[in-house]
Each structure stands twice: as structure tokens, then as C-alpha cells.
N, C-alpha and C positions, 0 to 999 in steps of 0.2 A: 604441362598437363596436370590437372587435378581431378582425375576421374574417380568417381565414388559410386558404388553400387550398394544398395540396401535391399534385402529381400528375404524370402523364406521359401523353402521347397520341401519335397518329400524327405530330404535328408535331415532337415532341421525341425520339422513340425509334424505332428500327427495329422492324419487325413481329416479328422474332424475340424481341426483349426484351418487347414487349407480350404476345406469346403466352405467354411463361414467367411473366409477372407477373399474368396473368389471375386474378381472384378468383372462387371459387365462391360460391354464395348463403350457405352457412354461414360461409365465410371473411369475407364482407362484414359479417355480423352480429357476428362476433367482433371484427373490426377496429373497428367503431363502439363496441362495449362497452368494449374496452380503451382507446379514445381518451378517452371521457368519464371513465374511471377514472384516467387519467393526470393528473398535477398541473396542467399548464398549461391544460387544456381543460375547459370546462363544457358545451359542446354539440358534437355531431358528426353528420355525414351523409356517406355514400359515394355518389358517382356513378360507376358502372361500366358501360361500354358495350363494344361490340366494338372500339373504337379509342381508349378513354381510361379511366384509373383516377384518380379525384380524391377526396381526403379534405378535407372542409370542417370547420372547427372555430372555435368562439369561444374565444380564448385570452387570458390575462392578461399573457403575456410573449412577445414576438416570437421572439427567438433560441431560447429554451427550447422554444417551440412548434414551430418549424421542425425542430429536432433530434429532438423526440419524435415528431412526425408522420412524418418521414422514416424513423425507426427502425421505427415500427409498420408502415408500408407495406412495408418490406423484410421484416420478420418474417412478415407474413401472405401476402405474395406468393411467398415462397420464393426470391427473388432477393437475393443478398448486398448489403448497404448500399453497399459500395465500388463494386460493379458498377452498382447502380441509380442512385446519386447523379448521375452525369453526365447522365442523361436526365430528371431531375426539374426541374420549374419551381415557383416560389413566387410567389403573389400575396397582397397584404396590404391590408386595409381597402378603400378605394375601388377599387383595382386588382383586388381579388378580386371585388367586385361587378360591375365592368366585364367581367371574364372570364366569369362565369356568365351574365350577360345576353347576351353575344356567343355563348356556347354555345347558349343557349335559342333564339336567332334563327337558328341554323344557320351563323353566320359562321365558326365554328371547326371545322365538320364537314369530313369528308373530301370530301364533295360539298356545296358551298356551297348553303345554302337548304333542305336536307332537313329535313322536319318531324318525323321520328320521335323526335328527341331530346326533344321536349316530353313525350312519354309516358314516356320514361326518367327525366326530371327529376321528373315526378309520382310515379313509382314510388319513386324515391330518397327523396322527402319522406315518402311513406306509410310506408316502412320505418323511417325515423328517428322518426316519430310513434308507430309501433307499439312501438319500443324505448324511447320516452320520452327520446330523446337530442336532440330538437329543441326548443329553447326559443324565446323571443320572437324572437331574431335570425335563426335559421335558418328558422323558420316564415315570418317576414316576407320573408326573402330569396328562398326558393324559390317562395313564392306569387307574389311580384312578378316573378320570372324567368318564370314561366308566363304571366303577364299581358303582359309585354314581348314574349315570343315570339309570342303570339297577335296582339298589335298589329302586329308586324312583318309577319306573314303576311297580315293583313287590310288593312293600309294601303299595302303595297308589293307589287311583283312579285318578291319574293325567291324565290318558288317557281320562277320562270322562270330563275333563276341556276343552278339545279341541281335534282337530283331526289333521291329517297330512294336509299339504297345499292342497293336491289333494282332499281329502274328503271335506274339507272346501270349496274349489273352486267349486266342483260339487254341494254342497248345495246352494251356491250362484247362480249358473246357474239354479237350480231347483226352486229358488224363493219361498221357503217355502214348496214346495211339497216334499213328501218322495222321496229320491234319487232313490231308487230301482224302485218305480212306475214311476218316471220321465224317467229313463233311459231304462226301459224295452222295448226290441225290437228295440231300436235305432241302427243306423249304426254309428260307431265311427272311427275316424281317429286320430292316435297318431303319431305326428311328433317328431322324436328323439328316440333313443334306449338306453339312459343312465339310471341311477338309478331312477331319477324322472319320466321319461317317462315310464319305466317298472312298477313302482308303480302305475302310472295312468292307464296303460293298465290293470293291475291286478285288480284294484279297479273297473274299468268299467265292467270287466268280472264278478266280484262278484255281481255287481249291476244288471246284467241281460241284457246287451246290446245284440243285435242280431248278430253283426259282428264287428270285429276289424281289421282295416287296419293299418299296421306299415310302416312308411316311414322314411328312414335314409340315410345319405350320404354313409355309409358303408353298402352295401346290405347284407353282411353276418350277421351283427349284427341284422339287421331287421328280417332276416329269422330265426335267432336263437330265438329271442323274440317271433315271431309268432308261432314257433314250441312249445315253452314252454307254451304259452297261450292255444294253441289247446290241448296239452296233459294234462295240469294241470287243466284247467277250462272247457274244452269241448265246449268253445265258438269258432266258426269258426274264424280263424285269418289268414291273409296273408300279405306278405311283398311286397312293391313296391319301386321303386327308387324315388328319390326326384323329378325328372322331371314329375312324374305322379301325384303329389300333386294337380295341378289345376283341373284335371279330377276327382280325388277322392273327392275334395271339393264339387263338384256338387251333389255327392251321399251321403255325410255325413250329419248326424243330429247334431253330437257333435264332436268338434275337440279339442284335447289337444296338445299343443306344448311346448317343453322344449328342446332346443338344445344349443350347445355352440357357435352358430354363433355370430359374432360381429355385423352383420347387420340384417335387417328385413328378416324374412323368408316368411311372408305373408304381402303383401302390401294391402292398401285399394282397389286398382284396382283388385287384386287377389280375394278378398272377394266379391267385386261387381260382378265380372264375375261369381263367384260361385252361388250367390243369383239369378242372372238373368238366369243362366243355370238351376237352380233348379226350379224356379217359372215360367220362361218364360215371366216375366214382368220386365220392367226396375227398377233398384234399385235407391234409392235416399238417400241423406243425410238430416237428420233432423237438421234444423238450430238452434234449441234450444240446441243442444249438447247432447241430450238424445235420446235413441232409442225410436221411436214412431211408432209401427206397425199399419197398417191399421185396423180399427174396423171390427167386424164380426157380422152378424145378429144372434140373439139368436135363431131364428126359424130353419134356415137350415145351418148355419155355413158359408154361402157364404160371400165374401168380400163386404163390403158396401163402395161405393165410398166416398172419402173425400169431404166435403162441405166447401170450404174455405170461409172466411169472404168476403162479396162483396166489391169490391173497390169503391171508392167515386164516380166514374163516371158511375156506373151501374144503369139502370132503365130508366131515361128520359133525355131529353135535359136539364132539370133543375138540373141534377146531384144528384138526390135522391140516397142515399146509399143503398136502398133496391132494390131487384129484384122484380119488380111489378108483374111479372108473377106468383110469389110464393104467392102473397097476395090474399086471398080468395075474390071472387066477392062480391061486395056490401060493402066492408070495405074501409075506407079512409086510405091512407098511414100515416095519423096522428093518427089513432085509436090504441087501445090497442092490437087488434089482430095482427096488422102489426109488433109491436115491441115485442110481447111475445117471450121469449126464447133468446133474444139478449144478447150477452155479453156486459160488461160495455163500452168497447171501441167503438163498433158499435152503441150502444145506444147513446153515446155522439155525434157520427157523425150525427145520425138522428136528435138529438135535435138541433145541430148547423145548419143543413140543414133547419130544420123547421123554425129556427129563422133567416135564411139568412146568416149564418156564415160558417166557415170551421174550422176543428180541425185537429191537428197533431196527428196521431194514436200513435206515439211513446210516446208523452206526456200523452196521455190518458191512456196508459198501466201502467203508474206510479202513477195513482191516488189511494188514500186511500179509504177504504169502506165508511168512513164518507163523502168524496167528492162525491162518487157515489150516496149516499142517497140524497144529495143536488141536484145532477144532475137530478135524477128521479123526484124530486119535481118541479124543473124548467121545465122539459119536460112536466109534467102534466099541469102546468100553460100555457105553450106555446100552447099545444093542445087545452086548454079551450079557449084561445084567438082567435086562428085561427078557431076553430069550429070542431066538430067531429060528426060522425054518431054513435049512440049507437050500441053496439055489439048485435048480435042475439044469440050467445052462447059463453060460456067461451072457451078459447083456450085449446087444448089438452096439457097435460103435456109432456115436452120433455124427452124422454127416453134416458138413457145413454147406449151406446152400449159397449159391452165388448171388451177388447183389444185382438187382435189375438196373439197367441204365436209366438215367433221368429222362422223363418225357419232354422236358423243356430245358434248354441251355441258354443262359442269359449272360451277355458280356456288357458291363456298364463302364464306359470310358469317360464319362462326364465328370466334371468338377465344377459345382457341387453335384452330388450323385443324382442320377435319373431314376434309379430303382431303389425301392425301399429295402434297407438292410435286413429287415425281418424276413425277406425272401430266402435268406441263407438257411433258415430253419424249416422251410417248407419242403415236405417230403415229395420226391419225384421231380425236383427242380435243382439245377446246379447254377449258382450265380458266381461269377467272377467279376470283381470290381477293382477300383484303384487300390483299395486297402489290401485286398488279397493278392493283387499283383505285386505290391510292395513286399509283402511277406514272402512270396514265392521267389522273388528275384534277389532277396537279401543275401542268400548264400550261393548265387549263381557263379559258376567258375569264370575266372577272367582269362581271356585268350592271351597268347603271347603278343599278339598285335597291339594290345593295349599299351605295353611298354614303349613300342615304337611310336604310337600316337602321342604319348606323353613327351617323348623327345622332340617330336615335331612341334608340339605346343610350346615347349620351352624355347626352341630356336625362334619360333615366330614371335613370341613375346619379346625376346631380346631385340629382334629386328624391328618390331613395331615401336619399341621404346626409343631405339636409336633414330628412327625416322621422325618420331615426334619431337625429339630433342633437336634434331637438325632443322625441322620445320619451325621450331620455336625461334630460331635465330634468323629465319628468312625475312621477317618484317624489318629487322635491323639492317640486313644486307640491302634490301630494296631501298630503304631510306638512305643508306650510304651512297648507292648508285644514283639515286635521285638528286642528292646533294651535289655529287660530282658532275652530273649532267647540267645542273643549274650553274655551276662554276664555269663549265666550258661555254655555255650559252652567254654568260656575262662577259667573259674574256673576248669572245668573238665579236660581241657588240661593241666593246671598247676598241678592238682592232679596226672595225669599220669606221668608227669615229675618228681614229688617227689617220687612217688611209682611205679617205672617201672615194678615191679614184680606183680602188681595187676592183678588177673585173670579176665577173661571176665565176669564171673557171678557177682563178687563183684563190678566191675566197672559199670556194667549195673544197679545194685541195687542202687548204690550211685547216679548215674545220675538221675534215676527216682525220688529218694528222694528229691534231690535238686530242680528238676523241680516242684514237688508237693508243696514244700514249697513256691516257687516263685508264682505259680498259686494261692495258697490260700491267699497269701499276696496281690496279685493284684485283686482278684475277687471282693471283697466288694467295693473297691474304684472305679473300672471301671464300675460296675453295677450302683452304686450310682451316678456317674458323668453322665452317660447316662440318668438317670431319671431326674436329675437336669437340664441337658441341654435341655430336652424336654419341660420344662416349659418356659413361656414367659420371655425373658431376660436372658435365660440360655446360650447364646453363649459365655459368658465370661469364662465358666468353661473349655473350651478347652484351652484357653490361660493360665489359672491357672495351668492346668495339664502339659502343656509344660514347664512352668516356674519351677514348683516343681521338675520335673524329668530331667530338663536341656535337653529337647529333641531338636534335630536339626530341625529347621523350614523347611529346604529343604527336609528332610526325610518325614515329614508329607505331604508336598506339592506333593512329588513324589507318595505317596500312593493315594492322591486325583486324580492326573492325570491318574494313572493307572486305577482307577475305572471308570472315565469318558470315557477313551479310550475304555474300555470294553463295556460300554453302547452304545457308538456311532457306534461301529463296529459289534454289534451283529445282526443288521438287523431286519426286521419285525418278530414278533413272530407268 
């Protein structure tokens, strides 16, 4: 076995690189075909998901294989080799097996324990079988990976260590609230009708949304998904064409998008139009880069107008930074009532004004708490110097107003992204995408079941390696038994020449006796050599067997080629 995997994932590369390196379905096919056409590789398969691109191959040379696979990945992804190389990882032989088994169990997923990867591994194997690029090694490897993944999910609680990306994404949108309570009665728009979009639609239906609208470029697939949702979950669902998305955005409360598009499906302008169409108010971008919805009154839930910090020219000809109309009658603009509740930056402006100076707000915003304390002391000294009127009452405490919930929640699970990243800065909108999911899951707690799954993976890797080493000697054993059968047939033919009058009954009995003798003589050595070959370092036993029995190397090789040809041409199971 000379299994090699070269790839990149969310663990090795930033989302921006993964996004650019994403492979279309046609590019995946071409990559596999070019890999098996290359000199070092005899088998190949591609595992491409929203957060990983991996190329698996059976190679005869390690260094040449790494160079060839890396070059092919760069060529088909469109990212230059020099730029891509720092983000690539390489696994070889047992480490490559360990990596795929870990992936199948969800240990290498963005959300630990998610089970959707099993379907993606199954699809990857089916594509390789369709292309006849999966021989004995990759067929055995991927099928065993599926069995290991299923075992991990059935024997442990790895599912409790994390959820699918869809579930995790919805939890992020809900911001700590129970997803079912958050989603109840909402109108959902699902863009795309592939496996991920279908999973998202089913998850939303189970969460209790009031309606699901499915938009897809192929109208028939959208209609089929809507029909399945309506029949299977009893949640009203309908299909719309992609050009109806702008209108549906104004009606939706939550949007999930996961398409195979190479460009943006929803631009910032699309979402701005949806927010304005839904609220009837102009949408704006928050310059801090974070979503900052307008506050809401605790009493009646109505929107409270924003009160921006007063500019330095507000108030009087003397450029006092305070709005004098807001200062209670009878109080000096130097007094405590005037400055109560100010933030540090405005407070410093007021102090500078009182002292006859001017302050740069950007510089003020970078001050430390200790500097603010000194500033307040200086302000008190300035006020004492200028003179102030004693306060008649203490100022009322400034109440913090709650933040209003976003009017639109977007979950972008596509790679490359479907939704413009600028939407993160749009007020009244919450966007969760692959990048923010990666950040949110980076510090997620690991369940105790993860250790048990790791033990399962370790045991299965050892068993797979032993099986492959034992299988490696099988062509030699087959060649040995073929040679023995030829010897028996030759000796029976000589016997018939010497005893031409031998009747059929006696000739058959003699033939069976000779064959039993040969089988008994070969049984113990062949069984034992398979056991020895399964142990680490057991590959040399095949060479010893060929030497001891003077087996023709080409005969052994022809048996191996016949087995590989059968594996490659059997197609999907």
C-alpha cells in the first residue's frame, strides 16, 4: 500500500483561500482523470466539501507523488502553487488511513461529530467508481471509512459533541436562544436544493418554522424538495425560480443559502433592498463592522431614535460640545449635571473646551481607563477654577436600552460564499457564514466521547493496515496454488500416458488423492504466511515465498492486475 493524500481544509487554510480553491463538479472529474493519467498514481479520488479539498491516490513514489498531486490541485483550483503550498497537508500510508477515518467520524470536521461527512465520502467513492479510478486500495479504504464512521456514531455519543453545520449555524443565529423557540412560526427561504440545502430545509421544518420557500436554478429540483417537505413534515413549502429571490427576501425571517455558484448569490445591495422592503426604513451599514440594530424601548417595544455624540460645533458660537437645549435650566455647562452620562471621548472634548483647547476624537478613543481617571480629575479642577453652580438634585441614572432583534437572519453554508461578506456590517441583519462558524467552533468543548472515537479510529487503522498487508501477499499465494495445480495436472497426464488402460473411476480417485496431498502440504504455509504478512514489516514474506517456490514475478503481477481491474470496473455498489 502506498496511499497518499494531499489537501487543505479549514484547519490548514483561511476561508478566503478555501473559497478560491473550491472545485466545481466538472473540475473534480478532470482532476481525478488527470491524476490517474499522471505517472506516479494508479488510483485517485477527490473528497471536496464546503471546508476541505483532498486528493487521494495510490502512488509508487512518495516524493514524486507529492509534487504531482500538489501541482494538479493548484492547476485545477486556479490558485497558484506557490500560494497554495503553505496551506497544503500531506499524509502517507497509515497516517493517510488515520486521517480519512478521523474525517469519517467527524473528528476533523468544523463542528466535531457532524454526520453529513459520511454522505460526502460515499459520494466521493461513487464518483471514483463511475470514473473507474478507484481500484482495490481506494475501494477498500473508502468503504472501510464509511463503516468506521457508522460504528463511531452507533457505539459512542460523538453526535453529542457537535451537530451538523446546519444545526450549529442555526444555533449561532439564535444567539443562545433555543432554536425551536427562535424558529417557531418564522418564514424561511432556502436557496439551493442540494444535500446541504435539503438538510437545512428539513432541520428548519423540524424546528417549527411556519413556511419554507425553496429557490433553485433547476425548478424541478426545487419543486421536488418542496413536495417532500410538505408531505414529510407537514410544513407548507413551495418552490420559486431564482429570479423570485429578491421578492421572497422581503418576506423571509431566516434565509439559508448553499449553492454551487462560483459568484455571489446575494449581494449587499440585494439584502439592503430586502431590509428596506421589509421595514419601510432605509438600511445602513455600521462602520464598526458589527451588526448594531437600533435600540428598542422596554415599555412598548417601539424603536428609540439613535442619539449620536454631539459634534464639536454644536451648542454655541463658542463651540461647546454640548447641546445646550438638553441641559436642564439653572445648570452651568461646566456643572456635573451637564456632563453626567458622557462617554470618555465626549467628556474629554468638554474638558478641552472648558480649558480653551481642542481634542482629536480619534486620539481620545484610544485612551486607557487610567488616563480617563486623570482626565476626570483635571476636569473637576477646571470646573472649580472657572466656577460652577451647585446642583439642585443628582442626575438620573442612564438606562441601557435593549438591542432590537435583527429583522433578517442569514445562514451561508456555501463555499465559495453565496452571501456578500459586507452584509456583516448591515444594521438589522445577522449573517452567519463558514468563517464565523469556524470562529465560533474553535473553542467548542470536546465531549468525553471524542476520546472513545479516537480509540476506535486507532484500532480500525491497525486492522486495516493488517488486512492490506495480508492482501498484499494474496497474489503470491494464488500464483503458488496455480503452479501447484499445474504440477498436479501435468503428473496426471503423465500417469495416463503410462497407464492407458486406467479406468475413469480409478483415474478420478488418483487425481483427487494427489490434489488432497498438495492442498495439505500448502495449507499450513499459506495460512501462516498470511498471518505473518499482516504484521508490521511483514511485506518481505511475499518475496520469500516467491523465492522459495521459484514463482514467476510476472505471474504474480498479472494476478494483481486482474484484481485491480475487477475493482475498477465493478462500478458503484
